[in-house]
N, C-alpha and C positions, 0 to 999 in steps of 0.2 A: 220127765226131766224138769226140774224147777230152777234151772240156771241156763245161761246162754253161752254157746260156744260157736264162733264163727267157723265156717267150713274149712278155712285155710290153716286154723290152728291145730296143733297136735296135742291131744290130752291122752295120756296113757290110761288104759282101762282100769288100772289099779289105783289111779289117783282119786281123791275124794274132793268134790267141788260142793261148797255149801250153797244153800238156797239163796236165790237172788244175785249170785255171782255172774260176772260177765268175763269171757275170755275172748280177746279181739284177734284180729288177723295175724297170722304167722307166729303167734305165741307158742311156746312149748312147755308143757307141764309133765314132768317125768314121773317114773314109777313110784308109787307110794307117797307121793306129795299129798299134803292135805290143806286145803283152803277152807276157811270158815265162811260164814254167811256174808252177803253183801260186798264181796271183794271185786275189784276191777283189775284185770291183768291186761295191760296195754299192748299195742302192736309190737311184735318182735321180742316181747319179754321172755325171759327163761327162768323156769323154777325147777331146781335140781331134784334128784331122787331123794325122797323122804323129807323134803323141806316141810316145816310146820309153820302155817300162817293163820293168824287169828281172824276175827270178824272185822268187816269194814276196813280192810286194807286196800290201799291203791298202789299198784306197781305201774309206773308210767312206761311209756314206749321205750323198748330196748333195755330195760333194767335186767341185770344178770344176777340171779340169786342162787349161788351154788350151795350145795349140801355140805354140812348138815345145819344150815341156817335156821334160826327160829325168829319169827316176827310176831309180836303181840298185837292185841287189838288196836285198831285205829292208826296203825303205822302208815306213813306216807313215804314211798320210795320214788324219787324224781327220775326224770328221763336219763337213761344211759348210766345209772348208778351201777357199781359193781360191788358185790359182797363176796370176797375171795374165800378160799377154803384150804390153802396150802401156804404155810409160813416160809418154807424153803423150797420153792418150786424148781424142778428140773425135768426136762423132757427125758433125760437118760440118767442111768446110774453111773457111779464112778468108773465102771468098766466100759461105758459107752452103750450099754443095752438099753433099748427103750423101756421106760417105766410103764407099768400096767396098774390097774386099779389096786391091787394088793401090796404094791411096792412103796406106798406112802400112806401117811395117816392124815385123814381129812380133819381139819379143825373149823369150827364154825363161828359165824357172827350172830350175836343175839341182839335184837332191837326190841326194846321194851315198849309198853303201851304208849300210844299217842306220839312217839318220836317221829321226826321228819328228817329225811336224807335228801339234800339238795341235789339238783341236776349235776351229773357227772362226778359226784363224789365217789370215793373208794374207801371201803372199810377193809382193812388188812386183818384177816383172822389170825389168832383168836381175839376178838374184842367184843365189848358189851356197850351198846348205846342205851343210856338210861331213859326212864319214863319222861315223856314230854320234852326231851332234848331236841335241839335242832343243829344239824350239820349243814353248814353253808355249802353252796354250789361250789364244786371243784376242790373241796377239801379232801385230804387223805388222812383218815383216822387210823392211828397206829397204837392208840392206848385207850382204855376204857373212858367213856364220856359219862359224867354224873348226870343224875336226874335234873331236868330243867336247864342244863348247860347249853350255852350257845358257843359252837366251836367253828373256827375258820382256819384256812391256810394249809400249807404243806410243810411239815406235818401239822395236823390240826391242833390248835391251841384254844383254850377258853378265853373268850373276851367279854363274857357277860352271862345274864340269865334270861330265860324266856318262860312265860307262863302257858297255861293250857291254850290260850288264844293264839300262841305263836308270836306274840308281840314282845319286844325286849322290855325287860322289867326296869323300873327306876327306883333307886334307893330312897327311902323317905328321909328327909332332912332332920325331922324331929325324932326319928327312931332308927339309929344305926343298926345295920343288920336286918332291917325289915324292908322288903321289896314289894313294889306295887305294880300291877298291870295297868297301864294307862288306858286300855280299852275296857276291861271289865271291872277294875277296881279291886280285884282279888289280891289278897296279901299272902306273902311268902316270907319264911324266916330262914336266915342263914346261920348256921352253926358248924364250926369245925370244917369249914370249906364245903359244906353240903347244904343244899336248899330243900326245904319242905314247905308244903302248904300249911298256912295258918288255919288252925281249927277254932271254931267259935266256942 
């Protein structure tokens, strides 16, 4: 076994855990879930049936990732984050009978490469969080988040852009629509309300 699982964690025998990954105390990884290499699953975190997680993903303590979520490489999921899977949740049907697994259609959250979800944020499925985007702590995401967007609040709204470093970008005074990372100096171009990395 080329990964580490603490004795109190529950990992279903059909789950796949990539090399170098760690699953900490009281975490639960359900049937058919797949974690890539170098992942960290914190204390009490939950990974639902069939969830797909890329390489080098961090799920902090008590994060809840319900199926059919998909997380790209390098995603950060902060403490107590929730990725939901039912847009119209009910415990019972209109006749008062308890709903079972086949009585509703699961919808998922997709989190693209490098994106970060701050502590106690909630993503209400179905939504997509774009590449390298950042969701602030406590935000509630109810619609898709563009690549590199910084969103805050309830419901989440965009207030700026972030680069790969996670630092808020600053618009260059001499080049409107061109954004710069104060940490790395990397440049990004905004066009039609979308941001992309400037290629040399």
